[in-house]
Backbone as CSV, one residue per row, in Angstrom:
resi,resn,N_x,N_y,N_z,CA_x,CA_y,CA_z,C_x,C_y,C_z
1,MET,0.847,-1.196,0.000,0.000,0.000,0.000,0.882,1.245,0.000
2,SER,0.592,2.200,-0.886,1.441,3.368,-1.010,1.345,4.253,0.219
3,ALA,2.396,5.072,0.408,2.417,5.997,1.544,1.272,6.993,1.449
4,HIS,0.956,7.440,0.240,-0.127,8.409,0.072,-1.479,7.792,0.416
5,LEU,-1.670,6.525,0.046,-2.928,5.869,0.378,-3.039,5.669,1.890
6,ASN,-1.937,5.310,2.510,-1.932,5.191,3.976,-2.310,6.516,4.629
7,GLU,-1.771,7.602,4.083,-2.074,8.931,4.626,-3.556,9.264,4.444
8,LEU,-4.108,8.956,3.278,-5.518,9.228,3.022,-6.409,8.466,3.997
9,ILE,-6.115,7.185,4.196,-6.893,6.372,5.128,-6.779,6.930,6.539
10,ALA,-5.576,7.335,6.928,-5.371,7.909,8.259,-6.161,9.196,8.426
11,ARG,-6.166,10.036,7.412,-6.927,11.286,7.476,-8.423,11.012,7.641
12,CYS,-8.910,10.020,6.941,-10.350,9.727,6.970,-10.779,8.990,8.227
13,SER,-9.831,8.393,8.928,-10.157,7.636,10.147,-9.731,8.369,11.412
14,ASN,-9.410,9.655,11.265,-8.997,10.486,12.412,-7.738,9.964,13.091
15,ALA,-6.882,9.301,12.324,-5.635,8.765,12.877,-4.418,9.536,12.386
16,PHE,-4.649,10.570,11.601,-3.552,11.339,11.015,-3.063,12.408,11.989
17,ILE,-1.765,12.460,12.229,-1.165,13.465,13.097,-0.337,14.410,12.232
18,PRO,-0.776,15.641,12.049,0.014,16.580,11.241,1.291,16.985,11.967
19,THR,2.370,17.075,11.225,3.672,17.420,11.821,4.345,18.589,11.118
20,GLN,3.714,19.091,10.042,4.308,20.196,9.296,3.205,21.043,8.670
21,LEU,3.551,22.272,8.324,2.553,23.201,7.786,1.944,22.700,6.478
22,SER,2.711,21.959,5.698,2.206,21.461,4.416,1.113,20.404,4.578
23,ASP,0.867,19.954,5.798,-0.211,18.996,6.047,-1.579,19.679,6.057
24,PHE,-1.583,21.010,5.999,-2.835,21.774,6.052,-3.094,22.471,4.724
25,VAL,-4.379,22.742,4.459,-4.756,23.547,3.295,-5.493,24.788,3.784
26,GLY,-5.299,25.873,3.084,-5.954,27.129,3.448,-4.940,28.154,3.915
27,LYS,-4.260,28.785,2.955,-3.241,29.780,3.290,-3.794,31.196,3.323
28,GLY,-5.020,31.350,2.860,-5.575,32.683,2.720,-6.285,33.202,3.948
29,SER,-6.735,34.446,3.840,-7.482,35.111,4.900,-8.685,35.797,4.281
30,SER,-9.818,35.767,4.973,-11.036,36.382,4.462,-11.850,36.915,5.627
31,LYS,-13.012,37.442,5.344,-13.866,37.966,6.405,-14.342,36.857,7.339
32,GLU,-14.291,35.598,6.867,-14.682,34.460,7.700,-13.575,34.048,8.662
33,GLY,-12.340,34.440,8.369,-11.218,34.048,9.207,-10.016,33.661,8.368
34,ASP,-9.112,32.907,8.946,-7.907,32.467,8.253,-8.017,30.984,7.893
35,GLY,-7.392,30.605,6.789,-7.345,29.210,6.405,-6.521,28.399,7.392
36,ALA,-6.715,27.092,7.403,-6.076,26.224,8.395,-4.557,26.304,8.339
37,ALA,-3.975,26.408,7.147,-2.523,26.493,7.041,-2.001,27.775,7.684
38,ARG,-2.735,28.862,7.503,-2.338,30.133,8.130,-2.493,30.048,9.645
39,VAL,-3.565,29.414,10.108,-3.775,29.255,11.547,-2.672,28.378,12.148
40,ALA,-2.289,27.313,11.443,-1.213,26.433,11.917,0.079,27.225,12.090
41,GLN,0.335,28.134,11.173,1.532,28.974,11.276,1.452,29.880,12.504
42,HIS,0.251,30.406,12.772,0.058,31.244,13.959,0.277,30.429,15.238
43,LEU,-0.259,29.210,15.277,-0.062,28.350,16.445,1.417,28.051,16.655
44,GLN,2.107,27.783,15.578,3.535,27.482,15.654,4.291,28.650,16.284
45,HIS,3.969,29.858,15.855,4.645,31.047,16.379,4.294,31.269,17.849
46,ALA,3.009,31.158,18.199,2.568,31.387,19.571,3.179,30.374,20.532
47,ILE,3.265,29.123,20.102,3.836,28.068,20.954,5.334,28.295,21.160
48,ALA,6.037,28.699,20.110,7.475,28.963,20.238,7.716,30.097,21.237
49,LEU,6.890,31.144,21.184,7.032,32.258,22.125,6.756,31.805,23.555
50,ALA,5.701,30.996,23.738,5.349,30.519,25.079,6.467,29.648,25.653
51,GLN,7.052,28.815,24.820,8.141,27.940,25.283,9.369,28.759,25.687
52,GLN,9.613,29.851,24.971,10.744,30.715,25.299,10.505,31.474,26.610
53,ARG,9.247,31.629,26.969,8.894,32.375,28.175,8.521,31.428,29.315
54,ASP,9.412,30.476,29.565,9.262,29.555,30.687,7.975,28.752,30.609
55,ASN,7.628,28.308,29.395,6.432,27.478,29.168,5.167,28.163,29.689
56,ALA,4.973,29.392,29.249,3.803,30.171,29.653,2.517,29.468,29.221
57,PRO,1.408,29.650,29.964,0.137,29.015,29.596,-0.346,29.460,28.222
58,LEU,-1.082,28.576,27.561,-1.652,28.853,26.240,-3.149,28.587,26.285
59,LYS,-3.924,29.453,25.615,-5.384,29.291,25.600,-5.893,29.664,24.212
60,PHE,-6.461,28.681,23.506,-6.954,28.921,22.155,-8.405,28.461,22.021
61,LEU,-9.200,29.248,21.330,-10.579,28.899,21.002,-10.693,28.938,19.486
62,LEU,-10.850,27.765,18.868,-10.923,27.642,17.416,-12.364,27.414,16.986
63,ASN,-12.880,28.342,16.194,-14.252,28.239,15.702,-14.256,28.090,14.191
64,GLY,-15.318,27.508,13.666,-15.443,27.382,12.221,-16.401,26.280,11.839
65,LYS,-16.767,26.255,10.573,-17.689,25.242,10.069,-17.053,23.851,10.175
66,PRO,-17.883,22.804,10.151,-17.331,21.440,10.222,-16.425,21.125,9.032
67,GLY,-15.427,20.286,9.286,-14.604,19.766,8.203,-13.476,20.656,7.730
68,LEU,-13.111,21.664,8.516,-12.069,22.602,8.074,-10.693,22.299,8.660
69,GLY,-10.629,21.376,9.624,-9.334,21.014,10.183,-9.067,21.537,11.573
70,LYS,-10.111,21.896,12.315,-9.897,22.429,13.674,-9.253,21.380,14.587
71,SER,-9.731,20.151,14.511,-9.140,19.089,15.341,-7.695,18.812,14.926
72,LEU,-7.415,18.852,13.620,-6.049,18.658,13.152,-5.130,19.761,13.678
73,LEU,-5.671,20.972,13.772,-4.878,22.082,14.295,-4.499,21.840,15.760
74,VAL,-5.441,21.305,16.526,-5.126,20.992,17.922,-4.078,19.878,17.982
75,LEU,-4.229,18.866,17.152,-3.251,17.768,17.130,-1.864,18.277,16.739
76,TYR,-1.834,19.234,15.814,-0.562,19.830,15.418,0.060,20.587,16.593
77,ALA,-0.779,21.341,17.321,-0.291,22.068,18.496,0.247,21.107,19.549
78,LEU,-0.456,20.004,19.764,0.001,19.008,20.737,1.334,18.392,20.303
79,HIS,1.481,18.201,19.000,2.754,17.691,18.473,3.880,18.686,18.758
80,LEU,3.623,19.969,18.509,4.649,20.982,18.740,5.005,21.090,20.221
81,LEU,4.004,20.893,21.072,4.227,20.958,22.519,4.822,19.668,23.068
82,GLN,4.879,18.642,22.209,5.388,17.326,22.610,4.600,16.773,23.802
83,CYS,3.289,16.947,23.718,2.409,16.459,24.779,2.255,14.948,24.670
84,ASP,2.672,14.238,25.668,2.462,12.809,25.756,0.964,12.534,25.893
85,LYS,0.512,11.370,25.428,-0.921,11.052,25.511,-1.428,11.077,26.944
86,PHE,-0.541,10.822,27.900,-0.944,10.852,29.301,-1.057,12.281,29.826
87,SER,-0.627,13.238,29.006,-0.676,14.640,29.416,-1.838,15.390,28.773
88,VAL,-2.698,14.666,28.051,-3.805,15.309,27.347,-5.140,14.825,27.908
89,THR,-5.968,15.755,28.320,-7.334,15.454,28.745,-8.276,15.970,27.671
90,LYS,-8.946,15.049,26.974,-9.881,15.440,25.918,-11.313,15.199,26.373
91,LEU,-12.138,16.218,26.229,-13.522,16.154,26.670,-14.451,16.724,25.607
92,ASN,-15.687,16.269,25.633,-16.739,16.915,24.863,-17.370,17.985,25.746
93,GLY,-17.835,19.056,25.135,-18.414,20.144,25.913,-19.540,19.712,26.833
94,THR,-20.279,18.677,26.434,-21.389,18.205,27.267,-20.898,17.580,28.571
95,GLN,-19.615,17.198,28.624,-19.055,16.595,29.835,-18.559,17.638,30.836
96,VAL,-18.414,18.865,30.376,-17.775,19.884,31.211,-18.823,20.565,32.102
97,LYS,-19.202,19.836,33.124,-20.094,20.392,34.143,-19.241,21.025,35.242
98,ILE,-19.894,21.657,36.189,-19.188,22.292,37.300,-18.238,21.305,37.982
99,GLU,-18.730,20.080,38.210,-17.922,19.076,38.904,-16.653,18.746,38.120
100,LYS,-16.766,18.673,36.798,-15.597,18.361,35.968,-14.587,19.506,36.003
101,VAL,-15.073,20.744,35.998,-14.161,21.882,36.075,-13.400,21.856,37.402
102,GLU,-14.122,21.540,38.489,-13.474,21.450,39.796,-12.411,20.345,39.793
103,GLU,-12.735,19.228,39.154,-11.792,18.101,39.084,-10.539,18.494,38.315
104,ILE,-10.717,19.194,37.191,-9.572,19.643,36.404,-8.711,20.596,37.220
105,GLY,-9.376,21.513,37.932,-8.637,22.443,38.770,-7.780,21.749,39.802
106,GLU,-8.312,20.675,40.390,-7.537,19.906,41.369,-6.340,19.221,40.712
107,GLN,-6.552,18.690,39.512,-5.468,17.991,38.816,-4.330,18.940,38.459
108,LEU,-4.662,20.188,38.154,-3.642,21.154,37.753,-2.741,21.566,38.906
109,ARG,-3.126,21.209,40.107,-2.289,21.528,41.262,-1.054,20.629,41.323
110,PHE,-1.126,19.486,40.632,-0.032,18.518,40.683,0.940,18.730,39.521
111,VAL,2.188,18.407,39.750,3.223,18.563,38.729,3.038,17.512,37.634
112,ASN,3.134,17.944,36.385,3.057,17.024,35.255,4.412,16.353,35.063
113,ILE,4.467,15.035,35.126,5.735,14.309,35.037,6.009,13.771,33.631
114,PHE,5.103,14.046,32.689,5.238,13.444,31.362,5.804,14.402,30.312
115,GLY,6.143,15.624,30.694,6.692,16.571,29.729,6.569,18.002,30.212
116,ASP,6.982,18.926,29.363,6.939,20.345,29.736,5.519,20.898,29.740
117,TYR,4.645,20.320,28.890,3.272,20.811,28.787,2.257,19.687,28.988
118,ARG,1.132,20.050,29.556,-0.059,19.196,29.559,-1.175,20.013,28.922
119,ALA,-2.169,19.322,28.385,-3.208,20.016,27.622,-4.604,19.558,28.015
120,ILE,-5.517,20.507,27.950,-6.945,20.240,28.102,-7.590,20.606,26.775
121,TRP,-8.279,19.641,26.173,-8.904,19.852,24.867,-10.404,19.616,25.026
122,VAL,-11.180,20.657,24.775,-12.638,20.559,24.856,-13.218,20.720,23.456
123,ASP,-13.734,19.627,22.901,-14.398,19.650,21.596,-15.862,20.026,21.797
124,GLU,-16.464,20.612,20.760,-17.849,21.089,20.861,-17.998,21.960,22.116
125,ALA,-17.083,22.900,22.258,-17.034,23.713,23.473,-18.279,24.574,23.671
126,ASP,-19.027,24.823,22.603,-20.263,25.606,22.740,-21.314,24.867,23.551
127,GLU,-21.113,23.559,23.769,-22.054,22.772,24.562,-21.747,22.830,26.065
128,ILE,-20.669,23.524,26.440,-20.400,23.701,27.870,-21.529,24.537,28.459
129,PRO,-22.204,24.065,29.510,-23.286,24.858,30.114,-22.786,26.229,30.552
130,ARG,-23.655,27.216,30.469,-23.255,28.597,30.795,-22.649,28.700,32.188
131,VAL,-23.257,28.048,33.154,-22.754,28.162,34.518,-21.353,27.570,34.627
132,ALA,-21.079,26.503,33.857,-19.745,25.898,33.859,-18.751,26.794,33.120
133,GLN,-19.230,27.493,32.075,-18.361,28.442,31.386,-17.865,29.504,32.357
134,VAL,-18.770,30.003,33.187,-18.407,31.039,34.143,-17.412,30.500,35.169
135,ARG,-17.640,29.272,35.660,-16.718,28.665,36.628,-15.358,28.419,35.984
136,PHE,-15.366,28.122,34.682,-14.140,27.867,33.937,-13.233,29.095,33.915
137,LEU,-13.834,30.282,34.104,-13.067,31.527,34.048,-11.939,31.536,35.069
138,THR,-12.250,31.114,36.286,-11.233,31.111,37.343,-10.104,30.164,36.987
139,LEU,-10.446,29.009,36.463,-9.420,28.039,36.062,-8.527,28.647,34.976
140,LEU,-9.136,29.319,34.002,-8.355,29.908,32.913,-7.461,31.034,33.409
141,ASP,-7.943,31.795,34.377,-7.157,32.909,34.907,-5.978,32.436,35.743
142,ASP,-6.089,31.235,36.316,-5.061,30.750,37.240,-4.262,29.574,36.684
143,LEU,-4.197,29.434,35.377,-3.473,28.309,34.786,-1.999,28.348,35.172
144,PRO,-1.463,27.224,35.638,-0.014,27.169,35.918,0.767,27.098,34.610
145,LYS,2.037,27.413,34.695,2.870,27.317,33.502,2.885,25.866,33.017
146,GLY,3.139,25.708,31.726,3.153,24.367,31.163,1.766,23.791,30.955
147,THR,0.750,24.661,30.852,-0.626,24.207,30.624,-1.170,24.858,29.359
148,ALA,-1.799,24.055,28.510,-2.424,24.558,27.289,-3.881,24.121,27.259
149,VAL,-4.769,25.055,26.950,-6.191,24.759,26.840,-6.634,25.053,25.415
150,PHE,-7.258,24.056,24.781,-7.764,24.202,23.425,-9.261,23.914,23.425
151,CYS,-10.037,24.840,22.907,-11.475,24.623,22.733,-11.796,24.733,21.252
152,THR,-12.576,23.795,20.738,-12.984,23.831,19.338,-14.502,23.854,19.265
153,SER,-15.016,24.525,18.243,-16.459,24.680,18.129,-16.848,24.948,16.682
154,ASN,-18.037,24.489,16.311,-18.586,24.771,14.986,-19.443,26.032,14.996
155,CYS,-19.567,26.660,16.144,-20.453,27.818,16.287,-19.694,29.129,16.174
156,LYS,-20.428,30.213,16.306,-19.838,31.540,16.249,-19.300,31.926,17.617
157,LEU,-18.358,32.842,17.614,-17.758,33.300,18.863,-18.809,33.894,19.795
158,THR,-19.815,34.529,19.214,-20.851,35.181,20.016,-21.765,34.190,20.727
159,ASP,-21.646,32.897,20.397,-22.458,31.888,21.075,-21.923,31.567,22.472
160,PHE,-20.751,32.092,22.787,-20.145,31.852,24.092,-20.411,33.017,25.041
161,GLU,-20.405,32.686,26.325,-20.403,33.711,27.348,-19.251,34.680,27.052
162,THR,-19.562,35.988,27.034,-18.568,36.988,26.636,-17.294,36.881,27.462
163,ARG,-17.438,36.739,28.764,-16.257,36.647,29.623,-15.447,35.398,29.334
164,PHE,-16.124,34.344,28.872,-15.436,33.089,28.534,-14.589,33.271,27.278
165,GLN,-15.182,33.817,26.237,-14.480,33.926,24.957,-13.269,34.850,25.032
166,THR,-13.352,35.880,25.893,-12.245,36.835,25.956,-11.035,36.294,26.717
167,ARG,-11.150,35.125,27.327,-10.009,34.530,28.010,-9.065,33.831,27.029
168,PHE,-9.507,33.659,25.803,-8.747,32.892,24.820,-8.178,33.769,23.711
169,GLN,-7.203,33.194,23.008,-6.889,33.699,21.682,-7.920,33.046,20.757
170,ALA,-8.906,33.808,20.372,-10.005,33.272,19.564,-9.666,33.382,18.081
171,ILE,-9.790,32.262,17.378,-9.430,32.204,15.960,-10.572,31.566,15.182
172,ASN,-11.058,32.270,14.165,-12.053,31.703,13.268,-11.328,31.051,12.089
173,VAL,-11.611,29.769,11.870,-10.981,29.023,10.778,-11.897,29.091,9.558
174,ALA,-11.358,29.568,8.446,-12.148,29.759,7.228,-11.943,28.596,6.257
175,PRO,-12.917,28.346,5.377,-12.760,27.272,4.387,-11.636,27.586,3.409
176,PRO,-10.919,26.568,2.954,-9.899,26.785,1.922,-10.568,26.992,0.574
177,SER,-9.812,27.458,-0.383,-10.346,27.640,-1.728,-10.478,26.287,-2.433
178,GLN,-11.270,26.282,-3.484,-11.443,25.046,-4.253,-10.122,24.559,-4.853
179,PRO,-9.290,25.440,-5.425,-7.998,24.957,-5.934,-7.096,24.372,-4.837
180,GLU,-7.163,24.923,-3.630,-6.345,24.384,-2.535,-6.780,22.970,-2.175
181,ILE,-8.091,22.742,-2.144,-8.587,21.389,-1.865,-8.178,20.438,-2.981
182,ALA,-8.301,20.892,-4.227,-7.928,20.058,-5.372,-6.455,19.682,-5.308
183,SER,-5.617,20.614,-4.882,-4.183,20.339,-4.771,-3.909,19.248,-3.733
184,LEU,-4.638,19.292,-2.619,-4.478,18.237,-1.607,-4.934,16.891,-2.145
185,LEU,-6.096,16.864,-2.774,-6.648,15.598,-3.264,-5.796,14.986,-4.366
186,ALA,-5.044,15.827,-5.087,-4.205,15.330,-6.178,-3.065,14.455,-5.670
187,ARG,-2.847,14.416,-4.358,-1.876,13.470,-3.803,-2.388,12.038,-3.926
188,TYR,-3.710,11.891,-3.982,-4.320,10.564,-3.856,-5.018,10.082,-5.130
189,VAL,-5.494,11.009,-5.953,-6.173,10.642,-7.200,-5.639,11.535,-8.318
190,ASP,-6.017,11.243,-9.559,-5.495,12.055,-10.651,-6.119,13.450,-10.608
191,PRO,-5.464,14.450,-11.197,-5.904,15.842,-11.102,-7.343,16.082,-11.545
192,ALA,-7.799,15.372,-12.567,-9.171,15.567,-13.045,-10.176,15.139,-11.976
193,GLN,-9.926,13.990,-11.343,-10.812,13.540,-10.269,-10.738,14.483,-9.065
194,ALA,-9.537,14.939,-8.751,-9.370,15.873,-7.634,-10.143,17.161,-7.885
195,GLN,-10.085,17.636,-9.110,-10.799,18.857,-9.474,-12.308,18.673,-9.316
196,GLN,-12.822,17.558,-9.792,-14.265,17.301,-9.722,-14.741,17.169,-8.277
197,ILE,-14.010,16.414,-7.477,-14.406,16.226,-6.080,-14.379,17.554,-5.331
198,SER,-13.340,18.351,-5.572,-13.203,19.619,-4.857,-14.310,20.603,-5.209
199,LEU,-14.832,20.520,-6.420,-15.903,21.431,-6.836,-17.166,21.243,-6.004
200,PHE,-17.420,20.006,-5.584,-18.634,19.699,-4.837,-18.416,19.700,-3.320
201,ALA,-17.200,20.004,-2.884,-16.894,19.934,-1.457,-17.379,21.141,-0.674
202,SER,-17.597,22.256,-1.373,-18.055,23.504,-0.715,-17.158,23.896,0.459
203,GLY,-15.865,23.682,0.297,-14.911,24.085,1.326,-14.714,23.091,2.447
204,ASN,-15.485,21.998,2.445,-15.383,21.005,3.518,-14.293,19.986,3.167
205,VAL,-13.148,20.124,3.803,-12.001,19.270,3.485,-12.273,17.824,3.881
206,ARG,-12.896,17.619,5.041,-13.176,16.258,5.488,-14.078,15.535,4.494
207,ALA,-15.129,16.210,4.026,-16.039,15.593,3.061,-15.309,15.267,1.763
208,ALA,-14.432,16.155,1.334,-13.673,15.926,0.100,-12.757,14.716,0.240
209,LEU,-12.119,14.577,1.392,-11.225,13.432,1.626,-12.004,12.120,1.651
210,LEU,-13.176,12.139,2.292,-13.993,10.929,2.337,-14.471,10.539,0.939
211,ASP,-14.842,11.526,0.123,-15.248,11.243,-1.252,-14.070,10.685,-2.052
212,THR,-12.902,11.213,-1.790,-11.697,10.737,-2.481,-11.393,9.294,-2.109
213,LEU,-11.521,8.982,-0.826,-11.298,7.604,-0.399,-12.300,6.675,-1.071
214,GLY,-13.538,7.117,-1.214,-14.540,6.308,-1.898,-14.166,6.033,-3.340
215,VAL,-13.619,7.046,-4.017,-13.179,6.863,-5.404,-12.021,5.868,-5.474
216,VAL,-11.068,6.017,-4.563,-9.909,5.116,-4.544,-10.354,3.678,-4.293
217,GLN,-11.246,3.496,-3.353,-11.721,2.144,-3.039,-12.511,1.535,-4.189
218,ALA,-13.258,2.371,-4.909,-14.075,1.869,-6.013,-13.231,1.492,-7.228
219,THR,-12.061,2.108,-7.374,-11.238,1.867,-8.553,-10.062,0.933,-8.300
220,SER,-9.818,0.600,-7.012,-8.698,-0.287,-6.676,-9.022,-1.720,-7.025
221,GLN,-8.023,-2.438,-7.469,-8.195,-3.856,-7.776,-8.059,-4.664,-6.474
222,PRO,-9.004,-5.552,-6.177,-8.883,-6.368,-4.963,-7.704,-7.334,-5.059
223,VAL,-7.086,-7.581,-3.920,-5.986,-8.546,-3.849,-6.579,-9.935,-3.589
224,LEU,-6.313,-10.868,-4.517,-6.893,-12.212,-4.412,-5.941,-13.135,-3.689
225,ALA,-6.489,-13.907,-2.760,-5.664,-14.880,-2.014,-5.284,-16.026,-2.933
226,ASN,-4.102,-16.570,-2.721,-3.675,-17.733,-3.522,-4.428,-18.975,-3.117
């Protein structure tokens, strides 16, 4: 199996870990926000500065439509921070009740033995109950060094409690252009197929990758056992 096919399967199964800026598409900026590649560059710069400043705390809120690479951006940040899997707490917003915030606060009192940074990642952060968002404020204000908090959401920034959103570096992730998606897909299928798939993707990179995998699977010759 080719390396590119392995990469495509990994991307479609949420097993892909980006390690370089070229793993992202979306270098542009628009009224909707910045493309994922531009955001990845911003994360890279912010993390380097934090590491130079005695591992200062990091707080990011990534918003945008589904399928633009917000989760990949967090994985890229975790890679740059060299966060061991034992140093990452990943939660869905529906899990972040008052009790969970209190539990996280208690855990942050202890020294992390697995690396310079530990991370809290809250997906679908707009589902955090309002009262828990408010309680989260104290935790965000008192983060110890070597702590990174990442929240991702498909909603608008205004859907959050105002005091909550202002605690973060809030970044809106914008869809990449159709040619940018086609360029990514051309790693896995011929340019004509990549062009056609990208036209119908409407900026959704995940949907385009899944469609590409479907094309590859439909055109691949099965391996017959002897």
